[in-house]
C-alpha positions in Angstrom: -116.6 -65.6 -4.3 -118.7 -68.7 -3.3 -118.6 -70.0 0.2 -116.7 -73.1 -0.9 -114.1 -71.1 -2.7 -113.7 -68.7 0.2 -113.4 -71.7 2.6 -110.7 -73.3 0.5 -108.8 -70.0 0.2 -109.0 -69.3 3.9 -107.9 -72.9 4.8 -104.8 -72.5 2.5 -104.0 -69.1 4.0 -104.2 -70.4 7.5 -102.0 -73.3 6.6 -99.3 -70.8 5.6 -100.0 -68.4 8.5 -101.6 -70.3 11.4 -101.5 -67.4 13.8 -102.9 -64.8 11.4 -105.7 -62.6 12.8 -109.1 -63.0 11.2 -109.1 -59.3 10.2 -105.8 -59.7 8.4 -107.0 -62.8 6.6 -110.1 -61.0 5.5 -108.0 -58.2 4.0 -105.8 -60.6 2.1 -108.9 -62.5 0.8 -110.7 -59.3 -0.2 -113.8 -60.0 2.0 -115.2 -58.5 5.2 -114.2 -59.9 8.6 -117.8 -60.9 9.3 -117.8 -63.0 6.1 -115.1 -65.2 7.5 -116.7 -65.8 10.9 -118.9 -68.8 9.9 -116.0 -70.3 7.9 -113.4 -69.8 10.7 -115.6 -70.9 13.6 -118.5 -72.9 12.2 -121.3 -73.5 14.7 -119.3 -71.6 17.3 -120.2 -68.4 15.4 -123.8 -67.7 16.4 -125.7 -64.9 14.6 -127.7 -62.6 16.8 -130.6 -60.3 16.1 -129.4 -56.7 15.7 -131.1 -55.7 19.0 -128.1 -53.6 20.0 -129.7 -51.6 22.8 -130.9 -54.8 24.5 -127.6 -56.6 24.0 -125.6 -53.8 25.6 -128.1 -53.5 28.5 -127.7 -57.2 29.1 -123.9 -56.9 29.4 -124.2 -55.2 32.8 -125.1 -58.6 34.3 -122.1 -60.4 32.8 -119.4 -59.3 35.3 -116.0 -57.9 34.2 -115.6 -57.7 30.4 -112.9 -56.7 28.0 -114.0 -54.1 25.5 -112.1 -53.8 22.2 -112.5 -51.3 19.4 -110.2 -50.6 16.5 -109.6 -48.9 13.3 -106.9 -49.8 10.7 -104.0 -48.3 12.7 -105.0 -48.3 16.4 -106.6 -50.8 18.8 -107.9 -50.0 22.3 -108.9 -52.4 25.0 -110.4 -51.6 28.4 -111.5 -54.2 31.1 -114.2 -53.7 33.7 -118.0 -54.1 34.2 -120.1 -52.6 31.5 -122.3 -49.8 32.8 -126.0 -49.7 31.9 -126.3 -47.8 28.6 -128.4 -44.7 27.8 -129.6 -43.8 24.3 -130.7 -40.6 22.7 -132.0 -41.7 19.3 -129.3 -43.8 17.6 -126.5 -42.6 19.9 -125.7 -44.7 22.9 -123.5 -43.7 25.9 -121.8 -46.2 28.3 -119.9 -44.2 30.9 -117.9 -45.6 33.8 -114.3 -44.9 35.0 -113.1 -47.8 32.8 -115.7 -48.6 30.2 -116.4 -45.4 28.3 -118.1 -45.8 24.9 -120.1 -43.8 22.4 -122.1 -45.9 20.0 -123.4 -44.6 16.7 -126.0 -47.1 15.9 -126.9 -45.6 12.5 -123.7 -47.3 11.3 -124.3 -50.7 12.9 -125.7 -53.7 11.1 -124.9 -57.2 12.5 -124.0 -59.1 15.7 -122.4 -62.5 16.4 -121.6 -64.5 19.5 -118.3 -66.3 19.0 -116.6 -69.1 20.9 -112.9 -69.4 20.0 -109.9 -70.8 21.7 -106.7 -69.0 22.9 -103.2 -70.2 22.5 -103.4 -72.0 25.8 -106.5 -73.9 24.6 -109.0 -72.2 26.9 -112.3 -71.0 25.4 -112.8 -67.4 24.6 -116.3 -66.0 24.5 -117.1 -62.8 22.6 -119.8 -60.7 21.2 -118.8 -59.1 17.9 -120.5 -56.2 16.2 -120.3 -55.1 12.5 -121.4 -52.5 10.1 -124.0 -53.4 7.4 -121.0 -54.2 5.2 -119.5 -56.6 7.7 -116.6 -54.4 9.0 -115.8 -54.8 12.7 -117.0 -52.1 15.0 -116.6 -53.4 18.6 -116.0 -56.7 20.4 -116.8 -57.8 24.0 -114.9 -60.6 25.7 -116.1 -62.5 28.8 -113.5 -62.4 31.5 -114.9 -64.4 34.4 -116.3 -67.9 33.7 -118.5 -67.6 36.7 -120.7 -65.3 34.6 -121.0 -67.8 31.7 -124.7 -68.6 32.6 -125.7 -65.0 32.3 -123.6 -64.7 29.1 -125.3 -67.7 27.5 -128.7 -66.5 28.6 -128.1 -63.2 26.9 -127.1 -65.0 23.7 -130.1 -67.4 23.8 -132.5 -64.5 24.2 -131.1 -62.8 21.0 -130.2 -65.7 18.7 -131.2 -65.1 15.1 -133.0 -67.6 13.0 -130.5 -67.3 10.2 -127.1 -65.8 9.5 -127.2 -62.2 8.1 -125.7 -61.3 4.8 -123.4 -58.3 4.6 -124.6 -55.5 2.3 -122.2 -55.0 -0.6 -120.2 -51.8 -0.3 -121.4 -48.9 -2.4 -119.8 -48.7 -5.8 -117.8 -45.6 -6.6 -116.3 -44.2 -9.8 -112.9 -44.3 -8.3 -112.6 -40.5 -8.1 -112.7 -38.5 -4.9 -115.4 -35.8 -4.8 -114.2 -32.3 -5.4 -114.0 -30.4 -2.0 -116.8 -27.9 -1.5 -115.7 -24.2 -1.6 -115.2 -22.9 1.9 -115.2 -19.4 3.2 -112.1 -19.8 5.3 -112.6 -16.6 7.3 -116.2 -17.5 8.1 -115.1 -20.9 9.2 -112.4 -19.6 11.5 -114.8 -17.0 12.9 -117.3 -19.8 13.7 -114.4 -21.8 15.2 -113.6 -18.9 17.5 -117.2 -18.9 18.8 -117.1 -22.5 19.9 -118.6 -23.0 23.4 -118.1 -26.7 23.9 -115.8 -29.3 22.3 -118.8 -31.3 21.2 -119.9 -28.3 19.1 -117.0 -29.1 16.8 -118.9 -31.9 15.0 -121.7 -29.5 14.1 -119.1 -27.0 12.9 -117.6 -29.7 10.5 -121.1 -30.5 9.2 -122.0 -26.9 8.7 -119.0 -26.2 6.5 -118.9 -29.7 4.8 -115.4 -30.5 6.0 -113.6 -33.6 7.2 -111.8 -33.3 10.4 -108.4 -33.2 8.7 -109.6 -30.6 6.2 -110.7 -28.4 9.1 -107.4 -28.6 10.9 -105.5 -27.8 7.7 -107.6 -24.6 7.2 -107.0 -23.6 10.8 -103.3 -24.2 10.7 -101.3 -21.4 12.4 -104.3 -20.0 14.2 -106.0 -22.9 16.0 -103.9 -25.9 14.9 -100.2 -26.6 14.6 -98.7 -29.5 12.6 -96.3 -31.7 14.6 -93.7 -34.2 13.6 -94.8 -37.8 13.6 -92.5 -38.7 16.5 -94.4 -36.3 18.7 -96.8 -39.1 19.4 -94.3 -41.4 21.0 -92.7 -38.5 22.8 -96.1 -37.5 24.2 -96.8 -41.0 25.5 -93.3 -41.2 27.0 -93.9 -37.9 28.8 -97.3 -39.0 30.1 -95.8 -42.2 31.4 -92.8 -40.5 33.0 -94.8 -37.7 34.6 -97.9 -39.8 35.5 -100.1 -37.1 34.0 -103.6 -38.4 33.4 -104.7 -38.1 29.7 -107.7 -39.2 27.6 -107.5 -41.5 24.6 -110.1 -41.6 21.9 -110.0 -44.5 19.3 -112.8 -44.4 16.8 -114.3 -46.0 13.7 -117.6 -45.5 11.9 -119.8 -46.8 14.7 -117.8 -46.2 17.9 -115.7 -43.9 19.9 -113.9 -45.8 22.6 -112.4 -43.7 25.4 -110.0 -44.3 28.3 -109.0 -41.6 30.8 -106.1 -42.2 33.3 -102.4 -42.6 33.7 -100.3 -45.0 31.7 -97.5 -47.1 33.1 -96.0 -49.6 30.5 -95.0 -48.3 27.1 -93.5 -51.1 25.0 -92.6 -51.1 21.3 -93.0 -54.6 19.8 -93.5 -56.1 16.4 -93.5 -52.7 14.8 -96.3 -51.4 17.0 -96.2 -49.0 19.9 -98.0 -50.5 22.8 -99.4 -49.4 26.2 -99.8 -52.6 28.3 -101.5 -51.8 31.6 -103.8 -53.7 33.9 -107.2 -52.4 32.6 -106.1 -50.4 29.6 -104.2 -51.5 26.4 -103.5 -49.4 23.3 -101.7 -50.7 20.2 -100.7 -48.0 17.6 -99.0 -48.8 14.3 -96.5 -46.0 13.5 -97.0 -46.8 9.8 -100.4 -45.3 10.2 -99.2 -42.0 11.5 -99.7 -39.8 8.3 -100.0 -36.5 10.1 -100.2 -35.2 13.7 -101.8 -31.9 14.8 -102.0 -30.0 18.0 -105.5 -28.5 18.1 -107.0 -25.7 20.2 -110.8 -25.4 20.6 -112.3 -22.5 22.5 -114.9 -23.3 25.1 -116.8 -21.4 27.8 -114.4 -23.0 30.3 -111.3 -21.9 28.4 -109.3 -23.5 25.5 -109.2 -27.3 25.2 -106.1 -28.8 23.6 -105.7 -32.2 21.9 -103.2 -34.0 19.8 -104.9 -35.7 16.8 -103.4 -38.4 14.6 -104.5 -39.1 11.1 -103.7 -42.0 8.8 -102.0 -41.8 5.3 -105.4 -41.2 3.6 -106.5 -38.6 6.2 -108.5 -41.2 8.2 -109.0 -40.5 12.0 -106.7 -42.8 14.0 -106.4 -41.5 17.6 -107.1 -38.3 19.6 -105.3 -37.5 22.9 -106.6 -34.9 25.4 -105.5 -33.9 28.9 -107.8 -35.7 31.4 -110.8 -33.5 32.2 -114.3 -33.6 33.6 -117.0 -30.9 33.3 -116.3 -28.0 35.6 -112.8 -29.2 36.5 -109.6 -27.9 34.9 -107.2 -30.2 33.0 -103.9 -31.0 34.7 -101.5 -28.1 34.8 -98.7 -30.4 33.6 -100.7 -31.0 30.4 -101.0 -27.2 29.7 -97.3 -26.8 30.3 -96.6 -29.6 27.8 -98.9 -28.0 25.3 -96.7 -24.8 25.4 -93.7 -27.0 24.6 -95.5 -28.5 21.6 -96.6 -25.1 20.4 -93.0 -23.8 20.6 -91.7 -26.8 18.6 -94.3 -26.7 15.9 
């Protein structure tokens, strides 16, 4: 599709749906979200050099910011100052009580600075990050106009000479690869020997399993399948008991985390929403394909999570009891886990 044809198609679509999100328009037009940025915003979409480490380091001087990450079925937003990042190879960590991010830069490709306008006409300033194929990974929104000079200086220091071109997605033959044969007992034995929840990623790689495949193999021993309404029930319980929990929303390049209590749970427009002062979560129930209660052994005792997968087995949302190294999870969370196990 040429730029002119795409511009005409986008203009026609916006005329029919003036409040459509850019991501939804991209899906309808069969292009990446990044491909629409220059068409939707013109000169207000400024391409940046993919100096991701330096860009995130510069955000610490830009005051309170809203961090947004999403996948197809869940959106998470947290608002506060960005901490100074640390990197180990391509993996970055930003860790503060509010802004808690894990960056997987091996999946990052492009960055833009965008000026748009809200429904009230006020300007919105954002940095937007994309995969090499132009799919959105993470967005950062300026919250306090007093920091606009620092924001604009950061953009000026990283402005690219020309707009990047997304890499076409890899072609497939339309057939899913056959799953590798797995020694189930060896896999479960290795699961039993886990010492830390972070070891689980190595376990999956060692046996060539997706996360959902692993949970299916462990069903009845370390995992229990739950009804899809268990998610809303869990959120309602957490709100009513004010038990602190951890939310993980991820995509190819990001895990975005929030830890704390929740207060406002509001279904609206077909989505389930948490609408709190510094934390917002939007979950589309249509994307809840399966839900598992998961137990992982660690040197500090078992860790439990509720993990949500989409209709195609994609990872949507993980929920844990709030925890810090060396400190136990809330007793109320462990009691609730017993109720989930009994109902599975």
